[in-house]
N, C-alpha and C positions, 0 to 999 in steps of 0.2 A: 651504648656500645650489648649493653646483657642480653636487650632486646633484637639486634645484630646477627649477635652468635646464640641466637634461639632461634631465628632467622633462617640461616642456615642449617642446623642442628634438624628440622623439619625438613627443609629440602633434599637431604640428607640421606635420611632414617629408614631405616630397615634393608639400609643395600639400596635406595633410590639414589640417583643422582640429576633433582629437577632442573637447576642452577640455566642448563641451555633453553630450561625451555617459557621462560619467566617471562610472560606478558603473551604469551601466544596458544593461539584458539584451531581450531579444529573444526571444520561443517559436517553436518550426517555425509553427506555426498563424498568425501575423500575419504571415509572408513567403511573399512571390506566386509564388516563381518556385523549382523544385524541387532547382535547382542548392543555393539557399540553403536553405531546408532540409534538402534532406543535409550542409552546412558545418553547420548549427549542429547538426542529433540528432549530427557530430561531434564537435562543441566546445560541447557544453554543456555550464554552470559551475555554472548555479542552478535553484532548483525553481520561480524566479514569474517572470511576465513584468511587465516597466513599460510595457506598452501595453496588454495586452486586459487585464491585469488575472490572470490565471490563474493559479494554486498547484499547483503538484503530486505528489506524493510521488515525485517519479522530478528528475532534476536534465535541464533541458527548457529553459535561455534560456542560448543566446550573446551572451558582451560584446557592447556594440555597438561596439566598440572594434577589436575583430577582423572584427566581421563587415565594417565598411566600410573598413579593410584589403584583406580576402579581396577586396571586391567592387572596390578602385579596382586591385588585381595584375593582375584579369581584366580589369577595363576594358583597363588596357595591352598584354594581347597584341594587343589590335585601333586604339587610338586614343591618340593623342602627344599631347602641347601642340601648336600652328599653330604656336609660333615655333620649335620645331626639325623644321617640315619643308614647311614653307609658304612661300611668297613673297608678299611684299605686291602687294596690289594697291588701288589708291587710291579705282579707279576701281569695283567691285564692293559689293557694301551691306556685307559684313560687315569691308572690307577688307583681306581675304587672298581668294588666288588658289586659289580650293578652298573643298569644303561643310564648313563648319564647325559644331559642336555646342553650346553649354553643356549643363551636367552633367544639369540640369531633365531639355532634348528628347532630350540622350545615353539616358536612364534610359527615358522613355516610349514615343520614336519608334524608336532601334535595337533597344536588346533587349526593348523593350513587356511591363515590371514595373507589371500593372495594382495599383495602393494603390485600396484600395476605401476609405469614409470610415472616421470615426472607427471606432477607434483606429489604424488604418491611417495614415490621414491625418501623424498626428504622427511616426510610422516614417520615413515616405516624407521627411518632414524635416529629420527627425535624421538618415538618409542623405545630404540635398542638404547641410546645412551639414555634415558629417562630408567630405563628400567638397572641398567647398571651390566656388568660385562661380569656375569655370577653363573655359576653352574646350579645344574635341578637335577632333580632322584625323585620318581612317585611319592611320594607324601609317608605312605608303607609299604618300603621298597621291595619285604620281603615278605607280605602278604598281595592277597588278591587283590587288582584296579580295581574301583567302580565299573568301570561298563562290566568285566568278567564276572561281579555280583549280581549285575542285573540281569545281563546276559544266561546266568544258569539259571536266577526267575523265570525268565522265559519259557528257558529250555522244558524246565518243570510242569508249567503252565500250559503248554502244547503237549505235553505227551496228557498231563492229564488231561485235554479235552479231547484229544485225538484219538488216545487209547484206554480211557477209562471210567470217564464221567462228564456225558455233554453239558450237563445241567444240575442245575441246586449243590454249583461243589464251596458252594461259600467256606460250609462249616466241614471243608473236605482238610483231612489231616494226612501228610504221608511224612512215613518213616523216616525217608531218603532227603525231604527239603527240610524237615527238621534236624535233622545231622547237620546237613551246609547252613543252616542260616547260627545255629551254634557254632561252628564250628566261620561261620563267619566268611562264605565262600557262598552265601546268596541274598540276595538283598533283601526278599519281598516271600511273603508265604503269598499263596491265591487272592484270599480278599485285600492284601495289600498291593500285589500288581496290580488289581485290578485298580485301585484307589491311583494311585500314580499315573496309572496311564492317562485315567481324567483327566487329573490332573494336568499332569504335561500337556495334552489335548487344552485344556481349558486356557491354558499361559500361552502356546503359541499359536493362539486363536485357528486350529485346527479343524473347528465343526464350526461350517456353514448352513447358511441358508438356501437352499436353494428359490432361486427366481422361478416364478409362475410358468410354466412352458417348457421347462427345462427337459427334454427326452429322455426316459428309461424305456432302455431294452429288457424284453422278457423274451425267451423262447421258450415254445411249449409243443409237443409232436401233435402231429394233427393226421389223423385216418382218410382212407381215404375217401368217406362218403361225407366227409364234414368242411362246409365251404373253406375255398382257397382264404377269408380272411376271417379273424376271432376279431369280438366286437370289442371293447373297454371291459364290460364285465366277464367276458370268458380270459381275456388276459388280465385279472387282475390277482389275488390272493386267491388262494382255493378253499372252496365252500367246508366248512367244521369236517362235515363226510364224509371227504375226501383226501384231510392232510392228516389219514391211517401210518406214515409215514417219518421220522427222524429226519428233519434236514440240518443245514448248515448249525443253524442256531434256533433252530427250534423243534419241540418234542410232539411227539404224535395230540393227533387234536389240539393243534392250537396253528391256525387260520397266519400263515405270516403270509408277506409281500418281500420278492425278491427279484434286483433288477439291476442291471449293470447302464454303466454309464456310455458307454459303443453297445453294437453289436455284434465285433469280433469275442466282447473278453461271455455277451451271455451264452453265443454259442460255443466256443469253451468250458465254461462252465455246466451247460446240462448236455450235449450228446458227447455222445462214448463211440457209436458207432454207426453208420449209415441209417439215414430216416428222412420222412419226407415232415418238414417242419412250417410251423411260425411263426410268426418273429413277429416283435411291434416296431415301429409302426407298421404295423396289415402287410406281412407281401411273403409267399411261399418260398421256398430253398428246398433244391435238392442234393442231397449229400453224397 
């Protein structure tokens, strides 16, 4: 009897109600979010899915109880129950002094989990039932949201890069940013922002190796006396003696190659008035 009670308590811990998903499994193909797919891939224990009916020769389906617990933990990083952080306001439409979401609205509006028709409709309902009919508010409802703090860090980085210091800003000190960091209105200083951006890119596989032969486009202004097409050496980075001005991310005297994945972007990045140009892969155009 004691073991049964402990099991039931575990299925209903923290506001969850997992009784309806005991023995159920969901495969990656039924999940509408990359993070959920990744979790299912790492924790799959079954070959069959209870929602789409697919059966694989490998384990591709995750227990729904574990999936719902994972979703609940992720929600808790940004949201809490309003009784833990919001004041009461009898005159507001929701009875609280701040914005409040139902579990359904949170998944749909805040997380953007777009479940399609059957079989995903049944999966969505099981997730909602498992998470429980609760209300949610931001973890710190009267403070800045995490995306606002990250946005403030980005705006400061952007302003410094565009208008104050393009290079050697790792030791850059900003009194305005320091005040925002102290008041918890910004998330990162400038070096911290670059480090966070790099870790995000690595974590989400945003750094890719281009295969050999991938075309890269570059535009250069052409004089009338020059040939219609420039060779590869001419279309590469400038020689050191001609790298005499600041570019997007290179100081004077440091040659760097700037290219674009398509010719339209290369033109827009280079040209601000009518000119005769050479555009790799080597043909001339009139603007």
